[in-house]
C-alpha positions in Angstrom: -6.0 12.5 22.8 -8.8 10.4 21.0 -7.8 6.8 22.4 -9.1 5.1 25.7 -6.6 7.1 27.5 -8.8 9.8 26.8 -11.8 8.3 27.1 -10.8 6.8 30.9 -9.4 10.4 32.4 -12.9 11.8 31.1 -14.9 9.2 33.0 -12.8 9.6 36.2 -13.2 13.3 36.1 -16.8 13.8 35.0 -17.7 11.2 37.7 -15.1 11.4 40.8 -15.1 15.4 41.1 -16.6 17.0 43.7 -19.8 18.2 42.0 -20.8 21.8 41.8 -23.9 22.3 40.4 -27.4 20.2 41.7 -29.5 18.4 39.1 -27.0 18.1 36.6 -24.0 15.9 35.2 -20.9 17.1 34.2 -19.8 16.4 30.2 -16.5 17.4 28.7 -15.6 17.0 25.1 -14.2 18.8 22.1 -16.7 20.2 19.5 -16.0 20.8 16.3 -14.9 24.5 14.2 -17.4 25.6 11.6 -15.0 24.7 8.6 -12.9 20.9 7.9 -10.5 22.1 6.0 -9.5 25.2 7.8 -9.7 22.8 10.9 -7.5 20.5 9.0 -4.2 22.8 9.2 -1.3 22.4 11.5 0.5 26.1 10.1 -1.2 29.1 9.2 0.2 32.4 7.3 -1.7 35.8 8.7 -0.4 38.6 5.8 -0.4 42.0 6.7 -4.4 42.7 6.5 -5.4 45.8 4.0 -7.4 48.7 4.5 -7.5 52.1 7.7 -7.8 48.8 10.2 -6.9 46.0 8.7 -4.1 45.7 11.0 -5.9 45.9 13.7 -8.1 43.1 13.1 -4.9 41.1 12.1 -3.4 41.4 15.0 -6.7 40.4 16.6 -7.0 37.4 14.7 -3.7 36.2 15.0 -3.7 36.4 18.7 -6.8 34.5 19.1 -5.5 31.6 16.5 -2.6 31.5 18.6 -4.9 31.1 21.8 -6.4 28.2 20.9 -5.5 24.5 22.5 -6.8 21.2 22.9 -6.0 19.0 25.5 -4.0 21.9 27.0 -1.3 21.8 23.5 -1.9 25.0 20.7 -4.0 23.8 17.9 -2.2 26.0 15.2 0.6 27.7 15.1 0.8 31.2 13.9 3.5 32.0 11.8 3.5 35.9 9.3 2.7 35.8 6.2 5.9 35.7 4.5 6.8 32.3 6.2 7.2 29.6 3.3 6.1 26.4 5.9 2.2 27.6 6.4 -0.6 24.7 5.1 -2.6 28.1 4.3 -2.8 32.1 4.6 -4.8 34.2 5.9 -5.6 37.7 4.0 -7.8 40.5 4.8 -9.2 44.0 4.7 -10.7 46.2 7.3 -12.4 49.7 7.2 -14.5 51.5 9.7 -16.8 54.3 9.2 -17.9 56.8 12.1 -21.2 58.3 12.1 -23.2 60.6 14.3 -26.8 60.7 15.0 -29.5 62.5 17.0 -30.5 60.3 20.3 -33.0 62.2 22.6 -31.7 64.1 25.6 -31.4 63.0 29.0 -32.1 65.0 32.1 -29.6 66.4 34.5 -29.2 68.5 37.7 -27.5 71.8 36.1 -26.6 74.9 38.6 -27.5 78.1 37.2 -25.9 79.9 39.7 -22.9 80.8 41.8 -22.0 82.3 44.9 -18.4 84.6 45.0 -16.6 81.5 45.9 -18.1 79.5 43.0 -20.2 77.4 44.9 -23.4 76.1 43.4 -26.6 77.8 45.0 -29.3 76.8 42.4 -29.6 74.4 40.7 -32.6 73.0 38.3 -33.9 70.6 35.8 -33.0 70.8 32.1 -32.8 68.7 28.9 -29.3 68.3 27.8 -29.2 66.8 24.4 -27.5 63.1 23.5 -26.0 61.8 20.2 -25.1 58.2 19.1 -21.9 57.3 17.9 -22.0 54.8 15.7 -19.1 52.4 14.1 -19.5 50.4 11.3 -16.7 47.8 10.1 -16.5 46.3 7.0 -14.0 43.4 6.7 -13.1 40.6 4.3 -11.4 37.7 5.2 -10.1 34.4 3.7 -8.4 31.4 3.8 -6.2 30.6 0.8 -4.8 26.7 0.6 -0.2 26.9 -0.2 -2.4 26.1 -4.0 -4.7 29.0 -3.7 -7.7 27.0 -3.3 -9.7 29.1 -0.8 -10.7 27.4 2.3 -12.8 30.0 4.1 -14.4 33.1 3.1 -15.9 35.7 5.3 -17.6 39.2 4.8 -18.8 40.7 7.2 -20.5 44.2 8.3 -20.5 44.8 12.2 -21.6 47.7 14.1 -20.6 49.1 17.9 -23.1 52.4 18.6 -22.7 54.1 22.0 -24.5 56.9 23.5 -23.3 59.9 25.1 -24.6 62.9 25.4 -23.5 67.0 26.0 -20.7 67.0 29.0 -19.9 63.5 28.3 -16.3 62.2 27.0 -16.8 61.2 23.0 -16.6 57.4 22.9 -13.3 56.7 21.7 -13.2 55.5 18.6 -11.0 53.3 18.5 -12.1 51.5 21.5 -15.0 50.8 19.9 -13.0 49.7 16.9 -11.2 47.0 18.6 -14.5 45.6 20.2 -15.4 45.0 16.7 -12.5 43.4 15.3 -12.1 41.3 18.9 -15.8 40.0 17.5 -14.4 39.7 14.5 -11.8 37.4 15.3 -14.2 35.6 17.9 -16.3 34.4 15.2 -13.6 33.4 12.6 -11.8 31.6 15.7 -15.1 29.2 15.5 -14.9 28.7 12.2 -11.5 27.7 12.1 -11.1 25.3 15.2 -12.2 23.1 17.5 -13.6 23.9 21.0 -12.7 22.1 24.4 -15.7 22.7 27.3 -16.9 22.0 29.9 -20.3 22.0 30.9 -23.8 20.7 33.3 -26.2 19.7 31.8 -29.1 19.6 33.8 -30.9 16.2 34.4 -34.5 15.7 33.2 -36.5 15.4 36.0 -40.1 14.7 34.8 -41.7 11.3 36.7 -44.7 11.2 34.5 -45.8 7.6 33.7 -43.9 6.2 36.6 -45.3 4.1 39.3 -45.2 5.3 42.4 -42.5 3.1 43.9 -40.2 4.2 40.6 -40.9 7.9 40.9 -39.7 7.6 44.4 -36.3 6.3 43.1 -36.3 7.9 40.1 -36.8 11.2 43.1 -33.8 10.2 45.1 -31.7 9.8 41.9 -32.1 13.2 41.2 -31.2 14.2 44.2 -27.9 12.4 44.3 -26.3 14.0 41.6 -26.1 16.5 44.4 -22.7 14.4 45.5 -22.8 11.4 44.4 -23.0 10.7 40.7 -22.3 7.3 40.5 -25.1 6.2 42.1 -27.3 8.3 40.4 -26.7 6.5 37.0 -27.0 3.3 38.8 -30.2 4.7 40.5 -31.4 5.0 36.6 -30.1 2.3 35.9 -32.4 -0.1 38.2 -35.3 1.7 36.9 -34.6 1.0 33.1 -35.9 -3.0 33.3 -38.5 -1.8 34.5 -39.2 1.5 32.4 -37.7 0.6 28.9 -40.0 3.4 27.4 -40.0 6.5 29.7 -38.2 9.4 28.0 -36.3 10.7 31.1 -34.9 7.6 32.3 -33.6 7.3 29.1 -32.0 10.3 28.2 -30.7 11.0 31.6 -29.3 7.4 31.2 -28.1 8.7 27.9 -26.4 11.9 30.1 -24.3 9.4 32.2 -23.2 7.7 29.7 -22.2 10.8 27.5 -20.2 12.2 30.7 -18.5 9.3 31.3 -16.7 9.4 28.4 -19.3 6.5 26.4 -20.6 8.3 23.4 -21.8 5.3 21.4 -23.6 3.9 24.6 -24.9 7.8 25.0 -26.1 7.9 21.3 -28.4 4.9 21.6 -30.1 6.1 24.6 -30.6 8.8 23.0 -32.0 7.0 19.9 -34.3 5.5 22.4 -35.6 8.1 23.7 -36.7 9.9 20.4 -38.1 6.7 19.6 -40.4 6.8 22.7 -41.1 11.1 22.1 -40.3 12.5 18.5 -40.3 15.5 20.7 -37.7 15.1 23.3 -35.5 17.7 22.7 -33.4 17.0 25.5 -32.5 13.9 23.2 -32.6 16.0 21.0 -30.0 18.6 21.9 -27.6 15.1 23.0 -28.0 13.4 19.6 -26.8 17.0 18.2 -23.6 17.5 20.8 -22.1 13.9 20.0 -22.5 14.3 16.1 -20.8 17.6 17.0 -17.6 16.0 19.2 -17.5 12.7 16.0 -17.2 15.5 13.7 -14.5 17.1 15.9 -12.7 13.8 16.3 -12.4 13.4 12.3 -11.2 17.2 12.6 -8.5 16.3 14.9 -7.1 12.9 13.5 -7.4 14.7 10.0 -5.0 17.2 11.2 -2.8 15.1 12.9 -2.7 13.1 9.5 -1.1 16.2 7.1 
């Protein structure tokens, strides 16, 4: 997935696909996991977690890791904790605590008188008591290598609160715990595995500092992003010779290159834009995306080399 063929596919998908959003260019890539060592693994065993809610957390994490795909292929193989061919083992515990506290009142129409047929004939506004149900999940997870080295550790406390009032059904504790374990699993997934993401990134539109004619050409290039991205990029390229230090021109050319998968070229444009204006946030964001993609490429290469 890191060779020339991938770059060609990315470039075609970026510049040839039908546009969806105006004043944007599409960027697709693989971005890194938070933990390089974890991202290099192929097979992860998930032990049975301890604690009153450990099993639910372990299932949520295992399901989330099994669902990770890069380039349409599963990234990890997730196996039971008893498996002997794992590169590392996930261990953990989780315990949830439930509490209730007052949450004021809520005004409601209450029936205060009914006729012989039980039909309400008089209603009044009344304040009814309300409460917050709070579920706190304390969880600990460790990713341990086969030689006993700790690859990743997370200790996390998280809360979920739901308000209810007299007469309402009390919130489901099980459902609230499920939401908390799902959030934990999402966070751990980002730590352990790269993510493949496609997004539409807005081009810069400022024409300050351009001549009148170049400003018109720049504005037309922005308009072209709606239906002809390749023409938009060509228009900005034509402006570069006369405006070699213009931040918007440089950033948009960087975005064109990034959209086409030419990361080194894009990096150079973003660096030039920062040299012209060290407060160019668009350029800084572009540099961070490319640095992230380079790190992700290294993680992918490391995993395949295992």
